[in-house]
MDAnalysis code that builds the backbone (N, CA, C; Angstrom):
import MDAnalysis as mda
import numpy as np

u = mda.Universe.empty(570, n_residues=190, atom_resindex=np.repeat(np.arange(190), 3), trajectory=True)
u.add_TopologyAttr("name", ["N", "CA", "C"] * 190)
u.add_TopologyAttr("resid", np.arange(1, 191))
u.add_TopologyAttr("resname", ["MET", "ALA", "SER", "GLU", "PRO", "ILE", "ARG", "THR", "PRO", "ARG", "LEU", "ASP", "LEU", "VAL", "LEU", "LEU", "SER", "VAL", "PRO", "LEU", "MET", "ASP", "ALA", "ILE", "VAL", "ALA", "GLY", "ASP", "ARG", "ARG", "GLY", "ALA", "GLN", "ALA", "LEU", "ALA", "ARG", "PHE", "ALA", "LEU", "ALA", "ASP", "GLU", "LEU", "PHE", "SER", "GLY", "ASP", "PRO", "GLU", "GLU", "GLY", "ALA", "TYR", "PHE", "SER", "MET", "ARG", "ARG", "ASP", "GLN", "VAL", "LEU", "ARG", "ASP", "ALA", "SER", "TRP", "ALA", "PRO", "TRP", "SER", "GLN", "ARG", "ALA", "ILE", "VAL", "SER", "ARG", "GLU", "GLU", "ASN", "ALA", "MET", "ILE", "GLY", "THR", "VAL", "THR", "PHE", "HIS", "GLY", "PRO", "PRO", "GLY", "VAL", "ASN", "ASP", "THR", "SER", "THR", "PRO", "GLY", "ALA", "ALA", "GLU", "VAL", "GLY", "TYR", "GLU", "VAL", "LEU", "PRO", "VAL", "HIS", "ARG", "GLY", "ARG", "GLY", "PHE", "ALA", "THR", "GLU", "ALA", "ALA", "ARG", "ALA", "MET", "ILE", "ASP", "TRP", "ALA", "HIS", "ARG", "GLU", "HIS", "GLY", "VAL", "THR", "LEU", "CYS", "ILE", "SER", "GLY", "VAL", "ALA", "PRO", "GLU", "ASN", "LEU", "PRO", "SER", "LEU", "ARG", "VAL", "ASN", "GLU", "LYS", "LEU", "GLY", "PHE", "VAL", "PRO", "THR", "GLY", "GLN", "ILE", "VAL", "ASP", "GLY", "GLU", "LEU", "ILE", "PHE", "GLU", "LEU", "HIS", "VAL", "ALA", "PRO", "ASP", "CYS", "GLY", "HIS", "PHE", "LEU", "ARG", "GLY", "GLU", "ARG"])
u.atoms.positions = np.array([
    [14.572, -2.521, 2.150],
    [13.377, -3.260, 1.810],
    [12.367, -3.223, 2.944],
    [12.625, -2.474, 3.978],
    [11.711, -2.413, 5.113],
    [10.336, -1.960, 4.647],
    [9.344, -2.570, 5.206],
    [7.972, -2.257, 4.849],
    [7.102, -2.553, 6.054],
    [6.107, -1.714, 6.260],
    [5.162, -1.960, 7.342],
    [4.364, -3.211, 7.033],
    [4.065, -4.005, 8.056],
    [3.223, -5.177, 7.819],
    [1.830, -4.759, 7.348],
    [1.208, -5.609, 6.585],
    [-0.202, -5.455, 6.247],
    [-0.948, -6.089, 7.412],
    [-1.859, -5.328, 8.027],
    [-2.531, -5.810, 9.239],
    [-3.981, -6.187, 8.956],
    [-4.421, -7.241, 9.610],
    [-5.818, -7.663, 9.580],
    [-6.272, -7.755, 11.036],
    [-7.515, -8.115, 11.287],
    [-7.932, -8.229, 12.691],
    [-7.082, -9.197, 13.529],
    [-6.578, -10.273, 12.912],
    [-5.816, -11.264, 13.684],
    [-4.370, -11.430, 13.252],
    [-4.010, -10.875, 12.101],
    [-2.740, -11.210, 11.477],
    [-1.908, -9.991, 11.129],
    [-0.599, -10.196, 11.098],
    [0.342, -9.267, 10.479],
    [0.970, -10.019, 9.314],
    [0.958, -9.408, 8.132],
    [1.594, -9.991, 6.955],
    [2.920, -9.272, 6.795],
    [3.988, -9.926, 7.227],
    [5.297, -9.305, 7.394],
    [6.195, -9.678, 6.218],
    [6.667, -8.654, 5.504],
    [7.576, -8.861, 4.382],
    [8.874, -9.487, 4.882],
    [9.312, -10.547, 4.209],
    [10.566, -11.196, 4.577],
    [11.721, -10.470, 3.897],
    [12.688, -10.044, 4.677],
    [13.848, -9.331, 4.145],
    [14.758, -10.299, 3.401],
    [15.629, -9.750, 2.555],
    [16.611, -10.570, 1.842],
    [17.508, -11.310, 2.834],
    [18.049, -10.653, 3.876],
    [18.879, -11.418, 4.826],
    [18.106, -12.556, 5.509],
    [16.840, -12.337, 5.802],
    [16.052, -13.399, 6.421],
    [15.846, -14.558, 5.434],
    [15.547, -14.220, 4.175],
    [15.413, -15.294, 3.180],
    [16.747, -16.009, 2.961],
    [17.872, -15.261, 3.002],
    [19.195, -15.885, 2.908],
    [19.371, -16.938, 4.007],
    [19.017, -16.574, 5.229],
    [19.167, -17.492, 6.358],
    [18.263, -18.718, 6.202],
    [17.052, -18.503, 5.712],
    [16.144, -19.630, 5.486],
    [16.726, -20.567, 4.432],
    [17.209, -19.991, 3.324],
    [17.793, -20.803, 2.246],
    [18.998, -21.591, 2.768],
    [19.796, -20.975, 3.637],
    [20.990, -21.625, 4.180],
    [20.647, -22.640, 5.277],
    [19.382, -22.668, 5.707],
    [18.994, -23.572, 6.787],
    [19.490, -23.109, 8.138],
    [19.801, -21.812, 8.255],
    [20.345, -21.232, 9.475],
    [19.197, -20.773, 10.380],
    [18.658, -21.701, 11.147],
    [17.507, -21.402, 12.011],
    [17.833, -20.290, 13.009],
    [18.981, -20.382, 13.661],
    [19.352, -19.389, 14.686],
    [19.494, -17.998, 14.054],
    [20.202, -17.924, 12.918],
    [20.377, -16.637, 12.249],
    [19.055, -16.065, 11.756],
    [18.206, -16.923, 11.218],
    [16.899, -16.471, 10.737],
    [16.051, -15.959, 11.889],
    [16.033, -16.712, 13.008],
    [15.212, -16.296, 14.138],
    [15.698, -14.964, 14.709],
    [17.016, -14.726, 14.667],
    [17.555, -13.460, 15.165],
    [17.080, -12.278, 14.325],
    [16.741, -12.525, 13.060],
    [16.286, -11.462, 12.161],
    [14.772, -11.238, 12.215],
    [14.039, -12.210, 12.716],
    [12.570, -12.124, 12.738],
    [12.102, -11.608, 14.099],
    [10.983, -10.888, 14.082],
    [10.402, -10.392, 15.336],
    [9.233, -11.276, 15.782],
    [9.195, -12.481, 15.273],
    [8.130, -13.431, 15.563],
    [8.739, -14.825, 15.477],
    [8.078, -15.795, 16.051],
    [8.576, -17.170, 16.011],
    [8.419, -17.723, 14.600],
    [9.507, -18.207, 14.048],
    [9.482, -18.790, 12.712],
    [8.938, -20.218, 12.762],
    [8.322, -20.627, 11.678],
    [7.761, -21.978, 11.585],
    [8.869, -23.006, 11.411],
    [8.768, -24.114, 12.131],
    [9.737, -25.209, 12.000],
    [9.822, -25.707, 10.566],
    [8.698, -25.665, 9.849],
    [8.647, -26.171, 8.478],
    [9.644, -25.468, 7.552],
    [10.057, -24.246, 7.890],
    [11.036, -23.535, 7.065],
    [12.393, -24.234, 7.072],
    [12.628, -25.050, 8.079],
    [13.947, -25.654, 8.268],
    [13.874, -27.178, 8.199],
    [12.966, -27.660, 7.376],
    [12.762, -29.111, 7.250],
    [13.835, -29.779, 6.392],
    [14.602, -28.979, 5.677],
    [15.602, -29.534, 4.772],
    [15.026, -29.899, 3.412],
    [13.754, -29.594, 3.187],
    [13.103, -29.869, 1.900],
    [13.747, -28.993, 0.830],
    [14.377, -29.612, -0.198],
    [15.051, -28.814, -1.226],
    [14.091, -27.898, -1.997],
    [12.832, -28.303, -2.150],
    [11.867, -27.447, -2.849],
    [11.615, -26.166, -2.064],
    [11.550, -26.279, -0.736],
    [11.341, -25.106, 0.118],
    [12.514, -24.135, -0.039],
    [13.736, -24.661, 0.017],
    [14.919, -23.820, -0.150],
    [14.968, -23.175, -1.523],
    [14.628, -23.934, -2.553],
    [14.628, -23.392, -3.920],
    [13.589, -22.296, -4.074],
    [12.440, -22.466, -3.432],
    [11.383, -21.457, -3.516],
    [11.846, -20.132, -2.896],
    [12.389, -20.189, -1.673],
    [12.841, -18.960, -1.022],
    [14.037, -18.358, -1.753],
    [14.878, -19.187, -2.336],
    [15.993, -18.702, -3.139],
    [15.479, -17.930, -4.357],
    [14.447, -18.476, -5.015],
    [13.852, -17.793, -6.167],
    [13.280, -16.436, -5.754],
    [12.536, -16.396, -4.647],
    [11.933, -15.136, -4.184],
    [13.023, -14.119, -3.832],
    [14.055, -14.564, -3.154],
    [15.172, -13.681, -2.796],
    [15.832, -13.123, -4.061],
    [16.095, -13.994, -5.024],
    [16.761, -13.575, -6.253],
    [15.921, -12.581, -7.048],
    [14.606, -12.733, -7.036],
    [13.735, -11.776, -7.727],
    [13.929, -10.372, -7.165],
    [13.974, -10.275, -5.844],
    [14.136, -8.975, -5.190],
    [15.541, -8.423, -5.426],
    [16.541, -9.294, -5.415],
    [17.907, -8.828, -5.653],
    [18.086, -8.305, -7.080],
    [17.411, -8.929, -8.043],
    [17.495, -8.474, -9.441],
    [16.766, -7.154, -9.658],
    [15.655, -6.964, -8.944],
    [14.836, -5.773, -9.163],
    [14.132, -5.418, -7.855],
    [14.611, -4.388, -7.182],
    [14.084, -4.002, -5.869],
    [12.600, -3.643, -5.902],
    [12.071, -3.300, -7.083],
    [10.638, -2.962, -7.163],
    [9.757, -4.188, -6.897],
    [10.345, -5.383, -6.927],
    [9.589, -6.598, -6.628],
    [9.372, -6.771, -5.120],
    [10.166, -6.089, -4.304],
    [10.155, -6.322, -2.857],
    [8.763, -6.284, -2.232],
    [7.965, -5.237, -2.428],
    [6.671, -5.230, -1.732],
    [5.716, -6.328, -2.200],
    [5.980, -6.909, -3.355],
    [5.135, -7.964, -3.919],
    [5.636, -9.351, -3.531],
    [6.710, -9.407, -2.774],
    [7.383, -10.664, -2.493],
    [6.795, -11.373, -1.269],
    [7.549, -12.324, -0.803],
    [7.116, -13.242, 0.243],
    [6.872, -12.534, 1.568],
    [5.744, -12.842, 2.175],
    [5.402, -12.337, 3.502],
    [5.073, -13.505, 4.414],
    [5.466, -13.376, 5.667],
    [5.046, -14.344, 6.680],
    [3.652, -13.952, 7.142],
    [2.791, -14.941, 7.290],
    [1.502, -14.720, 7.949],
    [1.766, -14.958, 9.426],
    [1.669, -13.893, 10.217],
    [1.996, -13.965, 11.634],
    [0.731, -13.778, 12.460],
    [0.431, -14.744, 13.304],
    [-0.672, -14.622, 14.249],
    [-0.225, -13.683, 15.364],
    [-0.946, -12.569, 15.536],
    [-0.577, -11.642, 16.601],
    [-0.796, -12.274, 17.974],
    [-1.814, -13.108, 18.102],
    [-2.098, -13.758, 19.388],
    [-0.911, -14.605, 19.845],
    [-0.287, -15.316, 18.920],
    [0.831, -16.198, 19.253],
    [2.192, -15.575, 18.955],
    [2.208, -14.455, 18.231],
    [3.429, -13.861, 17.703],
    [4.276, -14.935, 17.009],
    [3.582, -15.708, 16.158],
    [4.235, -16.827, 15.474],
    [3.766, -16.903, 14.030],
    [4.684, -17.337, 13.181],
    [4.397, -17.536, 11.764],
    [3.499, -18.753, 11.592],
    [2.386, -18.557, 10.862],
    [1.458, -19.664, 10.639],
    [1.335, -20.005, 9.149],
    [2.076, -19.299, 8.317],
    [2.050, -19.554, 6.879],
    [2.743, -18.442, 6.129],
    [2.558, -18.441, 4.812],
    [3.129, -17.404, 3.954],
    [2.095, -16.951, 2.942],
    [2.291, -15.738, 2.445],
    [1.419, -15.169, 1.422],
    [2.294, -14.302, 0.525],
    [1.957, -14.236, -0.751],
    [2.783, -13.508, -1.704],
    [1.980, -13.177, -2.943],
    [2.550, -12.374, -3.788],
    [2.091, -12.214, -5.164],
    [3.132, -12.890, -6.043],
    [2.750, -13.293, -7.233],
    [3.727, -13.896, -8.154],
    [4.775, -12.874, -8.564],
    [4.457, -11.612, -8.419],
    [5.339, -10.509, -8.761],
    [4.495, -9.257, -8.856],
    [5.061, -8.171, -9.338],
    [4.281, -6.952, -9.534],
    [3.139, -7.190, -10.535],
    [2.186, -6.270, -10.607],
    [1.089, -6.413, -11.566],
    [1.620, -6.706, -12.970],
    [0.972, -7.673, -13.610],
    [1.389, -8.119, -14.939],
    [2.174, -9.405, -14.897],
    [2.729, -9.745, -13.731],
    [3.435, -11.006, -13.561],
    [2.438, -11.987, -12.949],
    [1.827, -12.790, -13.796],
    [0.809, -13.731, -13.353],
    [0.732, -14.885, -14.349],
    [0.017, -15.934, -13.983],
    [-0.038, -17.133, -14.817],
    [-0.594, -16.888, -16.211],
    [-1.397, -15.861, -16.378],
    [-2.022, -15.601, -17.680],
    [-1.385, -14.423, -18.410],
    [-0.346, -13.828, -17.818],
    [0.333, -12.647, -18.379],
    [-0.638, -11.501, -18.656],
    [-1.670, -11.405, -17.851],
    [-2.656, -10.336, -17.994],
    [-2.064, -9.024, -17.490],
    [-1.954, -8.006, -18.361],
    [-1.381, -6.724, -17.933],
    [-2.158, -6.135, -16.753],
    [-1.419, -5.665, -15.757],
    [-2.021, -4.984, -14.615],
    [-2.628, -5.891, -13.563],
    [-2.727, -7.193, -13.829],
    [-3.334, -8.108, -12.856],
    [-2.270, -8.638, -11.894],
    [-2.649, -8.752, -10.631],
    [-1.766, -9.305, -9.610],
    [-2.277, -10.688, -9.216],
    [-1.353, -11.646, -9.116],
    [-1.734, -13.005, -8.730],
    [-1.277, -13.294, -7.311],
    [-2.240, -13.590, -6.465],
    [-1.979, -13.850, -5.055],
    [-1.844, -15.351, -4.822],
    [-0.955, -15.710, -3.895],
    [-0.777, -17.091, -3.489],
    [-0.518, -17.142, -1.990],
    [-0.850, -18.249, -1.373],
    [-0.717, -18.365, 0.076],
    [-0.567, -19.822, 0.463],
    [-0.051, -20.029, 1.650],
    [-0.007, -21.355, 2.260],
    [-0.112, -21.172, 3.762],
    [-1.087, -21.840, 4.351],
    [-1.242, -21.857, 5.800],
    [-0.782, -23.228, 6.269],
    [0.037, -23.251, 7.310],
    [0.566, -24.508, 7.823],
    [-0.580, -25.396, 8.315],
    [-0.453, -26.705, 8.122],
    [-1.567, -27.622, 8.416],
    [-2.213, -27.446, 9.789],
    [-1.435, -27.235, 10.819],
    [-1.988, -27.130, 12.166],
    [-2.879, -25.889, 12.335],
    [-2.762, -24.921, 11.444],
    [-3.519, -23.672, 11.544],
    [-4.651, -23.564, 10.525],
    [-4.854, -24.590, 9.741],
    [-5.869, -24.543, 8.690],
    [-7.272, -24.673, 9.270],
    [-8.241, -24.226, 8.474],
    [-9.637, -24.369, 8.851],
    [-10.158, -23.278, 9.773],
    [-9.401, -22.208, 9.943],
    [-9.831, -21.119, 10.828],
    [-9.938, -19.784, 10.099],
    [-9.919, -19.828, 8.755],
    [-10.121, -18.619, 7.967],
    [-8.887, -17.759, 7.768],
    [-7.723, -18.229, 8.169],
    [-6.507, -17.424, 8.027],
    [-6.154, -17.165, 6.561],
    [-6.298, -18.168, 5.705],
    [-5.964, -17.989, 4.284],
    [-6.862, -16.932, 3.656],
    [-8.154, -16.993, 3.935],
    [-9.090, -16.002, 3.388],
    [-8.742, -14.610, 3.897],
    [-8.469, -14.502, 5.177],
    [-8.139, -13.205, 5.784],
    [-6.854, -12.622, 5.185],
    [-5.843, -13.464, 5.020],
    [-4.566, -13.003, 4.472],
    [-4.708, -12.620, 3.003],
    [-5.358, -13.466, 2.207],
    [-5.525, -13.163, 0.777],
    [-6.348, -11.895, 0.581],
    [-7.419, -11.735, 1.351],
    [-8.248, -10.524, 1.249],
    [-7.418, -9.273, 1.562],
    [-6.587, -9.359, 2.594],
    [-5.752, -8.214, 2.966],
    [-4.750, -7.872, 1.868],
    [-4.178, -8.889, 1.243],
    [-3.226, -8.649, 0.154],
    [-3.921, -7.991, -1.034],
    [-5.099, -8.477, -1.368],
    [-5.859, -7.901, -2.485],
    [-6.219, -6.448, -2.180],
    [-6.688, -6.192, -0.957],
    [-7.027, -4.810, -0.557],
    [-5.793, -3.908, -0.635],
    [-4.641, -4.414, -0.158],
    [-3.401, -3.638, -0.189],
    [-3.018, -3.312, -1.635],
    [-3.064, -4.308, -2.523],
    [-2.691, -4.089, -3.929],
    [-3.600, -3.048, -4.568],
    [-4.867, -3.083, -4.224],
    [-5.805, -2.111, -4.787],
    [-5.565, -0.713, -4.203],
    [-5.497, -0.642, -2.884],
    [-5.354, 0.645, -2.191],
    [-4.015, 1.321, -2.508],
    [-2.927, 0.565, -2.475],
    [-1.588, 1.145, -2.623],
    [-1.115, 1.243, -4.070],
    [-1.661, 0.389, -4.953],
    [-1.135, 0.327, -6.316],
    [-2.205, 0.363, -7.399],
    [-3.462, 0.537, -7.008],
    [-4.532, 0.662, -7.991],
    [-4.868, -0.609, -8.749],
    [-4.483, -1.764, -8.226],
    [-4.782, -3.028, -8.901],
    [-6.296, -3.270, -8.846],
    [-6.888, -3.535, -10.019],
    [-8.335, -3.784, -10.080],
    [-8.672, -5.199, -10.530],
    [-7.653, -5.989, -10.871],
    [-7.885, -7.369, -11.282],
    [-6.865, -8.265, -10.597],
    [-7.375, -9.298, -9.931],
    [-6.505, -10.284, -9.294],
    [-6.759, -11.650, -9.914],
    [-5.712, -12.426, -9.967],
    [-5.713, -13.765, -10.548],
    [-5.396, -14.755, -9.428],
    [-5.928, -15.959, -9.546],
    [-5.591, -17.037, -8.630],
    [-5.537, -18.338, -9.422],
    [-4.483, -19.113, -9.219],
    [-4.361, -20.430, -9.832],
    [-4.418, -21.492, -8.750],
    [-5.319, -22.469, -8.914],
    [-5.517, -23.488, -7.879],
    [-5.612, -24.859, -8.534],
    [-4.890, -25.820, -7.979],
    [-4.998, -27.201, -8.450],
    [-6.421, -27.691, -8.195],
    [-7.000, -28.417, -9.143],
    [-8.399, -28.835, -9.006],
    [-8.685, -29.678, -7.764],
    [-7.679, -30.380, -7.254],
    [-7.893, -31.209, -6.068],
    [-7.690, -30.447, -4.761],
    [-7.293, -29.182, -4.829],
    [-7.042, -28.379, -3.626],
    [-8.358, -27.736, -3.170],
    [-9.200, -28.542, -2.550],
    [-10.533, -28.084, -2.157],
    [-10.513, -26.906, -1.177],
    [-9.607, -26.877, -0.185],
    [-9.592, -25.712, 0.702],
    [-9.300, -24.402, -0.040],
    [-8.357, -24.406, -0.976],
    [-8.056, -23.180, -1.729],
    [-9.192, -22.819, -2.673],
    [-9.854, -23.817, -3.223],
    [-11.031, -23.519, -4.054],
    [-12.108, -22.840, -3.208],
    [-12.246, -23.282, -1.954],
    [-13.229, -22.661, -1.043],
    [-12.822, -21.221, -0.719],
    [-11.531, -20.981, -0.492],
    [-11.053, -19.611, -0.239],
    [-11.410, -18.720, -1.435],
    [-11.143, -19.210, -2.650],
    [-11.490, -18.433, -3.844],
    [-12.977, -18.104, -3.873],
    [-13.790, -19.085, -3.528],
    [-15.233, -18.868, -3.528],
    [-15.625, -17.795, -2.504],
    [-15.060, -17.875, -1.297],
    [-15.357, -16.887, -0.252],
    [-14.964, -15.478, -0.687],
    [-13.850, -15.369, -1.413],
    [-13.364, -14.062, -1.847],
    [-14.104, -13.536, -3.072],
    [-14.837, -14.395, -3.760],
    [-15.580, -13.968, -4.944],
    [-14.869, -14.197, -6.259],
    [-13.753, -14.928, -6.251],
    [-13.078, -15.272, -7.502],
    [-14.014, -16.137, -8.345],
    [-13.938, -15.970, -9.657],
    [-14.733, -16.797, -10.567],
    [-13.798, -17.480, -11.566],
    [-14.155, -18.701, -11.982],
    [-13.309, -19.411, -12.937],
    [-13.308, -18.733, -14.299],
    [-12.156, -18.753, -14.942],
    [-12.034, -18.155, -16.281],
    [-12.160, -19.212, -17.370],
    [-12.071, -20.489, -16.992],
    [-12.061, -21.567, -17.973],
    [-10.653, -21.904, -18.446],
    [-9.667, -21.132, -17.995],
    [-8.277, -21.386, -18.378],
    [-7.647, -22.379, -17.410],
    [-6.690, -23.133, -17.919],
    [-5.876, -24.020, -17.094],
    [-4.423, -23.737, -17.465],
    [-3.603, -23.439, -16.459],
    [-2.180, -23.163, -16.672],
    [-1.390, -24.064, -15.726],
    [-0.487, -24.848, -16.290],
    [0.338, -25.768, -15.493],
    [-0.519, -26.637, -14.575],
    [-1.658, -27.088, -15.072],
    [-2.535, -27.967, -14.316],
    [-3.404, -27.267, -13.295],
    [-3.303, -25.948, -13.200],
    [-4.118, -25.208, -12.234],
    [-5.280, -24.513, -12.930],
    [-6.428, -24.517, -12.254],
    [-7.589, -23.766, -12.715],
    [-7.337, -22.296, -12.425],
    [-7.630, -21.449, -13.388],
    [-7.386, -20.012, -13.234],
    [-8.699, -19.306, -12.904],
    [-8.625, -18.434, -11.901],
    [-9.759, -17.645, -11.441],
    [-9.383, -16.172, -11.497],
    [-10.395, -15.310, -11.552],
    [-10.126, -13.874, -11.491],
    [-11.135, -13.196, -10.577],
    [-10.718, -12.043, -10.092],
    [-11.534, -11.229, -9.206],
    [-11.342, -9.776, -9.599],
    [-12.434, -9.097, -9.911],
    [-12.390, -7.673, -10.204],
    [-12.659, -6.909, -8.916],
    [-11.835, -5.924, -8.639],
    [-11.960, -5.127, -7.427],
    [-12.599, -3.798, -7.811],
    [-13.638, -3.430, -7.090],
    [-14.373, -2.199, -7.397],
    [-13.497, -0.973, -7.176],
    [-13.746, 0.089, -7.944],
    [-12.951, 1.313, -7.818],
    [-13.012, 1.962, -6.443],
    [-14.062, 1.714, -5.663],
    [-14.167, 2.371, -4.363],
    [-13.442, 1.608, -3.259],
    [-12.451, 0.802, -3.635],
    [-11.510, 0.133, -2.732],
    [-12.187, -0.766, -1.706],
    [-11.745, -1.983, -1.730],
    [-12.165, -2.927, -0.735],
    [-13.441, -3.670, -1.050],
    [-14.110, -3.313, -2.126],
    [-15.327, -4.045, -2.500],
    [-15.002, -4.920, -3.698],
    [-15.204, -6.183, -3.532],
    [-14.910, -7.118, -4.607],
    [-16.119, -7.244, -5.519],
    [-15.862, -7.316, -6.805],
    [-16.903, -7.603, -7.793],
    [-16.672, -9.018, -8.291],
    [-17.691, -9.700, -8.615],
    [-17.531, -11.023, -9.225],
    [-16.940, -10.839, -10.617],
    [-16.412, -11.908, -11.166],
    [-15.815, -11.860, -12.501],
    [-16.778, -11.296, -13.521],
    [-16.250, -10.633, -14.487],
    [-17.068, -9.964, -15.483],
    [-17.105, -10.712, -16.795],
    [-16.656, -11.954, -16.801],
    [-16.639, -12.726, -18.038],
    [-17.958, -13.372, -18.294],
])
C-alpha cells in the first residue's frame, strides 16, 4: 500500500498504512509512532470510541478492496514541524460519495484545533482534488458540510464549491467541477 505523499508548499499528505491504522485502533501509541515517519497527534490516542471506529472502518475498507488504498486516510503532516496536524481523505474511490454520483470523488478533512485558521484545510483539500484529477481523471468533487460548520463552509467557498440544494444526513452538499486542463477549478454548473 506504499504511496508517495501528496505534497503542497507546506504539507505532506501521507497515506496511513494498514499496520499504522491497526496500531491506532488498538490504542498502541508506541507501535503506531514506530511505523510513522512524523510525530503522531495525541488526539489519535484519546480513547474516543468514535475515533477508533472511524480508523477501523477505513482500515477494513482497504483490507476488503486494495483499490481503495490511495483514496483512504492520509495524515496532514506539517513539514516545518514534521508533525501530524490533521487528516484528509476521500469517502472512497470515484462514485463513492454522499450523492452516489458516478465518477465523483468526495473529499473530507479535519485539522486539529490548535492548527486551525492558517489555511491548512484549504491547502490539503485543494491538493487532494488536484491529485484525483491529475492521477485519476476526476472532474467532479463533492463535499458534505454540516450547516453550523462555518470554517468548513469557508473552505468550500475558497475552493469554489457551490451548493447543490441537496441535504444528506443533515449535511449540505456542494460540488466542484474541475477543468480538463488540470488544476483549474470551475464553479458548479447547476
